N, C-alpha and C positions, 0 to 999 in steps of 0.2 A: 700438615699434609700427610696422609697415610701413604704406605708404601705402594698401595695399588694406585693411588693417584699419581705418584711419582712414576710408576710404570707406564700408566696411560699417557702422561705428558711426554715420555720418551718416545712412545709410539706415535704421538702427534707430531714431534719433532722431526721424525724420520719415517714418515708414512710409506716410503718406498721400500723399507726393509720388511721383508716377508716374514720375519719371525714375529709371530702373534703374540700378544701378552698371554701369560699363563693362566690368568684368571678366565674362567669360562665366559663370564659375561662380557668381558672386554674383548676376547677373542671373538665372541659373537658379532661384535661390531664389524670387524673385518669381513666376517662371513656375510654379513648384511650387504656390504659394500659390493662383494663379488656376486652374490646371488641376485640381489634385486635392483643393482644399479649397473651391472654389466660393464664395470670399469674399475681399475685400481685407483687408490687415492692419489691425489696430486702430490707431486714431489716438492712443491714450494711450501717452505715453513708457513705455518698459520699466523695470520695478524693476532695481536694480543687480545683484541676484544672478541674475535672468532673463537680463540682458545678458551676465552672465559666463558662465552655462551655454550661451548660444547661441554665444558666441565660441569656447568650449572645444570645441564640437562641430565648429567649422568651421576654426579656425586653429591650428596648432602653434607652440609656442614652442622655442627651443633649450635643451634641458635640460643641455647641458654648460658654460653659463655661469651663475656663482652669482647674477648679477643679472637673469636672463632672466624673463620672465613664466612663469607656471606652465604646465607641459604638461599637455594634456587626458588624462584616463584613458581615455576611449571616444572616440577620434578617428574611428572608422568603419572601413570596410573597403576604401576605394577612395582612391588618393592621386592629386591632380592638381596640377600645378605651378602652376596659376593660383591656388592657395589654400594652398600651402606644405605639402602632405602631408596633405591631407584625404581625406575618403572618401565612400563612399556604400554590398548585397544583399542581395542577397536571393536566397531563391534568386533570382537575378538580382540580384547584389549590388552593383553598381557604385557610383555616387555617391548612391544613394537614402538611405543612412543619415544623412549629414550634411545634405542638403538638406531631407529630410522632417523630421528633428528641429528644424532651424531654422525650416522653415515652420510646424510645429505650435506652437512656442514663440512665434514672432511673431504668429500669430493668436490665441493664448490668453493672452498675457501681460499683458493690459490689467488684470486684476483680482488681488487677493491670493489666495494659494493657498487652496483650499476644503478642507473635510473629505473624507476618503476615505469614498465611499459603498459599502456592501457589501450583498450578499444576506443574508438571514436565517441561512443555514447557516454563515456565516464566524463562528468564534470568535475574538476578540481576546485575546491574551496580553500584558497590559501590563507596564510596569516593568522589562523585561529591561536590565540596567545593563552598561555597557562599562568595568568598573573591575576586574575579577577579577584580572587580572595585568598587569604592566608589564614589557616587553621593550625596555630601552634598547639603542641602537646601540653605547654604550660597554661594554667587557667587564665587566659587573657581574651578579651572580647575579639570576635572575628571581625575581620575588615568589611566583609560583604555578608549578604543574607544567606540563609541555608540553601544548600545546593539541591534540595528536594526536587525542584522543578527540573533540573538538569540531568540529575542521576535518579531517575525515577525507576527504582528496582525494590523488589521485596527481598532480595538476597541479603545475606549477611557477609560483610566484609571481613575476612580472615587475615590478621596481620601478625607479623613477627617483628616488633620494634627493634631498631638499631640502638636505641638509648632507653633508659628507664622512662616509664610512663605510670601514671596514676588513674584510678577510676575517676571518670568525668572529663578526661582530657579529649575525649571524642564526642563531647556533648552536642556539638553543632552539627554533627552528621545527622542526616534524616533518616538513617537506616541502622539497623542493628550491626554493631562491631563486636567481633571476638578476637582478643588479642592474647598472645602466649607470652609469659614472663615467669621465671622462678619456678618452673615445674608445673604450671597451672594455666588453664585457658579462662580469661575472665570475659563473660558475656554482658554486654551493657547496650542500652538504648537511650538516647537522649540524655545521657549523664547518669542514668539510674543502672546500678549494677544488678542484673537479673540472676546470675548464678556464677559460681566458680567451680571448675571442673579440674580436679588432679589428675594429671597425666605423667608427672615425672620429667626427668630430663629427656629430651627428644633430639633426634638428628634431622628429622624432617616433618613437616606439618603440611597437609594439603586436603583439599575437598575430596569426596567421593561422588559417585553418580546418585547416591541416595539422599534425598531432601534432609538437611540439617545435620548430616553425618560427616565428620572429618577423620582423617587417619593420621596418627602420630607414630612414627617409627624410631627405634632407637638401636644403634650400632655401637657395640663396645669394643675398642681396639684389643685384640688378642682372645676375644671370645667368640666361639663358633655361633652362627645364627644371629637372629635379630629378635627384638621385642617390639610388638604391635599394640597400640590401644585405639581402638575406635570410640569416639565420643559423640553423643547426641547433644547438640548445643542447645535444644529445647527442652528436654527432659533432664538433662545432666547425667543420664545413663552411660556407663562405659562397658566395653568388651576388651579384655586384656588377653592377648596371645603371648604367653611368657617366653616361647621360643619357636621360631619358624626358620626354615631353611630357603623357602621360595613362597612367595605371596602372589596370588593371581586374583585381582578383583575383576570380574568378568562383566560384561554389559548387563545391567540389572542390579537387584539387590543383593547378590550372592557374593561371597568371597571365599576362596580355597586357600589353604596353605599347607605345605608339606612339613611334617612335625618330626622328621629325621632325614638323615643324609642320604638315605636309600632313594628318595624322591619316588617312593612307591606307595608311601603311607600319608594320605591326604585327609584333611579334616574341612569342613565347609560350615559357613555361618550365614544366617540371614540378617542383613544389617537393619532391617526395618524392626525386628523383634529382639536381635542379639541372641537368637536361639542358635545352638550349634550342634553338630553331630560328626561322629567319627565314621568316615566311610568304611573302615575296616570292620565295623560292626554290622554293615549291611551286605557288603560284597567281599569276595576274596579276589586279590590281584597277586600276580607273580611278584613276590618280594624282590626279584633280582633284575626286574625291568623297570627302570625309572621312567616316569611319564609326566605329562603336565596338561591341565585343563586347557581346552581351546574353543572359542566360539566363532563360528564363521558368519560372514554377512547373510542376513536373512534367517538365521538359526533361532531367533527370539520373537516372542510376540512384541507388539508395539510398545507395551508398558514395561517389557523386560522381565515379567514375572514367570512366564513359561519359556523354558529355554532347553535347547539341546546342546550339551557340553561334550565335545570331543575329546578324546584321549591321545595326545600327541606324545610320541617318544621324546624323552628329555636326554640329552647327551652331556652328561657331567664331565668336568675336565678330567677328572680321575676316577677309578672305580670306587663305588660306595665305601665309605668308611665303616659301616656297620651293615648287618644283614637283618631285615626285618623278620619276625617270627611268622611264619605262614599261618594264615587264619583258618578257622574250622573249614573243613571241605564241604559241609552241608549248606554253605551259603552260596547264592548265585555268583558265578564268576564273571568279572569284568575283565575281558581281554583287551590290552591296550591297542589302540589303532582300529581294532575290529568291533568295538563296542563304544557306545556313547552313553551319557547319563541324561535322562529327561527329568527336569525338575519342574513339577506342576504347581506353581505358586508358593509352595512352602516345603519345609524340610520334612514333612510327614509323608510326602509322595515324591520319592526319588526312585526311579526305575531305570533298568538297563535297556537300551535300545540296541539290537543286533540281529544279524551281522551287518557291518558296514563295508562297502567296497573299499578297500585300504587305499588303493591307487586313485580313486575318486574323491573321497571325502565330502561328497556332495550331500548336504542336509538342508531342509528348509522347515520353517515354522509359519504357519498362516498368522497374519497380523493380530487376529483375535485369539490366537493360542488354542484354537480347537481342533487343528488338524496339523499333522506333520508328515514329512515325506523324506525319504533317502533313497540312496542307490545300494542295492544289495548285490553281492557277488553271486554268481550262478555256476552250475556244473558244465555250462557250455562255454567253450572258448569264445571271446570276443562279445559276450553278452553280459549285461548287467540287469538286475531286476529293479524296476522302479515301483517303489512301495510306498503306499499311502495309507495312514492309519489314523483312526480317531483318538485324540489325546486323552479324553475322559474315560473311555471304556477300553481302549487298547485293541479295540476291533479293527480287523483289516477292511478298508474301504475299497481299495483296488490294488492290483500289481499286473505289471506288464513288462515283457522283455524290450530292452532297448539295446542299441550298439554301444559297446564300451569303447568310448574315445577319450582322449585327453581333454576334450571340449565339453564333457557332460558338466551341466550346472542346472540349479533349480532356484525358482523364485515364485512365491504365490502372488495372486492378484490381491487387490486390496479387500475384497470381501471374502476371500479364502475359498472360492468355489472353482477357481481356475489355477492350474499350475503350469507356469512357463518352463520349457525344457530344451536345452540345446543339445544336439546330437550330430556331431560333424558340422556340415553346412547348413543343417536344418534347424529351425526354431519351431518348436511344436507347443501348442496349448492343449492342456488336458483337462477335461471337465471332471473334477474329483468329486464333485457333489452334483451330478447332472440335473437333479430335480430342481435345483435353483441356480445353476450357472447361467452366465451371460448367453444369450441366444447366438448359436453359431460356434461357440466354443466346444470343440471335440478333441479327438486325438490326432488332428491333422497337422501337417507341417505347413503353416501358413506363411512362413519366410523361408526362403533358400538363398543362401549368401554364395559369394565367389569362393570363400574359403571357410574353414571351421572357425566358429565363433563361440566364446563363453560369456556368460552374463556376469559382469563385475559391479554394476550399479544399477539403481532404480530410483524413480521419483517417489515423493511420499505417497502418491496415489497409485503406484505400481503400474501405471500405464504407460510410462516411458522408460526404456531400458538402455543401459550403455553396455555394449558388447565390443569384444576385441579378441584376436586370436590368441593372445598371451599378454601377460602384464610385465612391467619393468624390463622392456627390450627397446633399445633405440630403433627408430624407424618404423615402429609399429603404429598403425593409426586405429582409432575407435569408430564405432558406429553408434549414433544416437537414433532410436527408433521409438516412434509412437504406435503402440500396438492397436489402438482404436482407429486412427486414421491411415496407417501405413506410411506417414511421413518418415524419412530417413535422411540423415546427414552424416557424412564423412568428416571426422575431426582429427587433428594432429594430436598425437600422444595417447598414452593409456592412463588408467585411473591411478592418481597419485595419493598423497596423504594431506589432510588438513588436520590441525589440532584444535579441539574445542577448548572454550575459555573456562566455564564454570569447573568442569571436569577436565583436566589436562591431559587428554587422550586422543587417540586418532578418532576423527569424526566417522559417523556411519556412512557406508557407501549407499544406504538407502536415505537420500537427503535431497533437498531442493538444490543445493550447490555442492559440486564436487570438483576436485582438482584434476586436471588433464596434464601430465608431465611428459614432455618430449625427450627428457633425459640428456638434453644437450644444453639449451639456453633458457626455456621459457616454461612456466607453469600457468596454464590457462583456467580460469574459474568458469565452469559451465553451469548455466541454469537448466536443471533437468526438466523443468516444466515446460520450457520453451525451446530447448535445443540451441540456445544462444550463448555465445561467449560474452561474459559481462565484464571481464577484467583479465588483463594479462600482466604477469609478474616475472621479474628475473627470478631465476631459481634460487640464487642466495638470499634474497628477500623473502621468498616464499618459504624457505625452510623454517623461518621463526615465525611465520604468520599464525595468528590465533582467531578461530571463528567462534562467534557467540552460540550458546547452545540452541538458540532458536533460528540460527543461520541468517540472520539479519544483517550481521555486522562482522566485517573482516578486519583485523588490526594488523599492520605490518610494521614492525620496528626496522628502521633504517639508520644508516650513519647521519642522515640529515635531520632525523626526529622520528615521529611516528605518524603514519597514515591511517586514518579511520575511514574504511569504505562502506558506504550504505550500499549493499549489494541490490536491495529492492528498488532504490531510486536511481542508482548509477552515479551518486556523488561522493566526493572525497573530501574530507576534512583533514588538514596537516597541522600538527603540533610540533613547534621546533624544540630542540633540547632544552631542558630546564637548567638554569644556572650556568655551569661551564658549557661553552660552545661545542666541545668535543665530547660531551658526555654521551654514553651509549645506552640505548634503552634495553637494560639486561634482563628484565623480567616484565612480563604482561599477563595481566588478569582481566578478563572480560565478563561482565554480569551476564546473567542468562538471556535477558531481553536486549542486551546489546546497548543498553542506555548509558553505561559508565564503563570506563577502562582505568585500571590501576597500572601505573608505569613506574618502575623502579629504574632510576637513572644511575649508571655508574661510570667511574674514570679510573683508569689503571687499577681495576679490580676492586674498587672501593665505592660503596654506595654513596651518592652525593645528594640525592633528592628523591622523593616519591610524590606522584601527582595522581589525582583523580581527575581525570579528562572527561568532561562532558560530551557525549557523542554529538550532541546537537550543535556543538562547536562555538558556543557562545562565550565559554570560558573554560578555564581549568582551575581545580582546587588544589592548592600546593599544601603539603604537610611535610614535616621533618622527616629524615631518611628512615625507611623501613628496610629490614632484610628481605622481607618478601610480603606480597599483598595479592590476595586471590579472593574469589567469591564462592560462597556455599549457597546452593539452591535452597530456598524454602519450599514449604508446601504449597504457598500461593504462586501461581505462574500467570 
């Protein structure tokens, strides 16, 4: 265990102690508790399985050593050298995942796990057992037939075995398997080895949001920074980042990394082609001002290839160890917080978007990536300029003054012709392309609320909005609104966080299902299409829940086993613990289409078994213990 892990464990043991860990990332956990959950950590010591779950979210062990600690299955989406390959997106994906999950767990881990609360329409299907077939790693015949009918997925199962394996040990599985051992990833299907990809010794291995691409990170004790290797499981190509000090994989195919400890010098790569570019060759940035890329909900096209990347101030725990050399003054200047980066499909087209209103930060991208909007400052007090621009040409479409309020927020309609904008108590719809806009869509306030509201979420068709006065505040309610029909519902709680399965990150706020967190006892799953609550969960259960990428399946690990909720049908399948009755589901991976769930069971910190649970509920497929199991999305969906 590293000194940082010891330090974090001490902090977990005594969460009432206000002395935060010196490490910036760990101190950030306490900051998240205060800022986003409005309450200090509980003073009761954590139960062992809760402590293990938190640490698995934050720290990564080295899977190449037989005696290493178990590697987490869901390490998050962003790696930072301060915590050995940890993560955090969301849309806006960065370190949110690991910090939020840690914060939630610390906040609610005083009590034993409660029963799952469900709305009346949820039907429970009990007694689904996980013993129908046994697929040992040794070359022995399987007891039952291939699980293809149950685990009908085109994803690749990404594994870190807890014991030595050989090519062909996974021949009975009906989908591709990629497993790590001895510095390499072996990709096989049906017993045939397709390729072997050298990645070296790694501390963490996980999927990314790009089809077929995985991320392996390596942290070396006593060495500043980390090494990252991105590998394409289909082509065998790799991209190696020799040394990075912060890594941000944003929503879409792009990844940013800080190449020195000033955190002012960033590079970016396209994970589809593995092309890279140094931002210092394109723009000049104040070398004394550390920053970090940030993507806000609604600031990307639906396919993630056109994106507005904000520049958020990064607060290091200590002053920068080195000072970057200022770049040539003839380059365009990127001013942190007041400027954003527009990436239009590839790295050959990166532009600065400015000026942005620093206090608002509101930016939006149309789903087709053709139109962007943001709030700019003005020389008039209390006024911002709503600016709408054509992405391809950079030409101004419109600009108009709006009242500057804390509630300013933006989101485009599905066809990109209308922009919804909140301004105090008013919700406006602005026809940004009047010649093709929906009839009746103009610049009018078509809803006026009792108090100021912001847009925090939307349905996939952008016709239903989730609004609230603010987020992460107890006692605050939300409003679900159908902008086409005018239907409106008051709901308990504000937008919370769900984690996706194939890419272990915070799920997008533009989704069919979102979480409403009352910050007291309950997280409710809201169907954005209908405005109905389809499921209610205890907050401690919801903290480790995982949503499939297609939003059809929510998997909730509990002390009594694993609940698999079919959100579309309102049914639930329950799998009891495998082997030891007190085993805890320490790692969850859900395939993109929700058809198959990989669960790693542990007891007293040791992995005891790994199962592939068929969501259909007819059986589970038991395999020997794995350190981690997750799913890599393929091109076929």
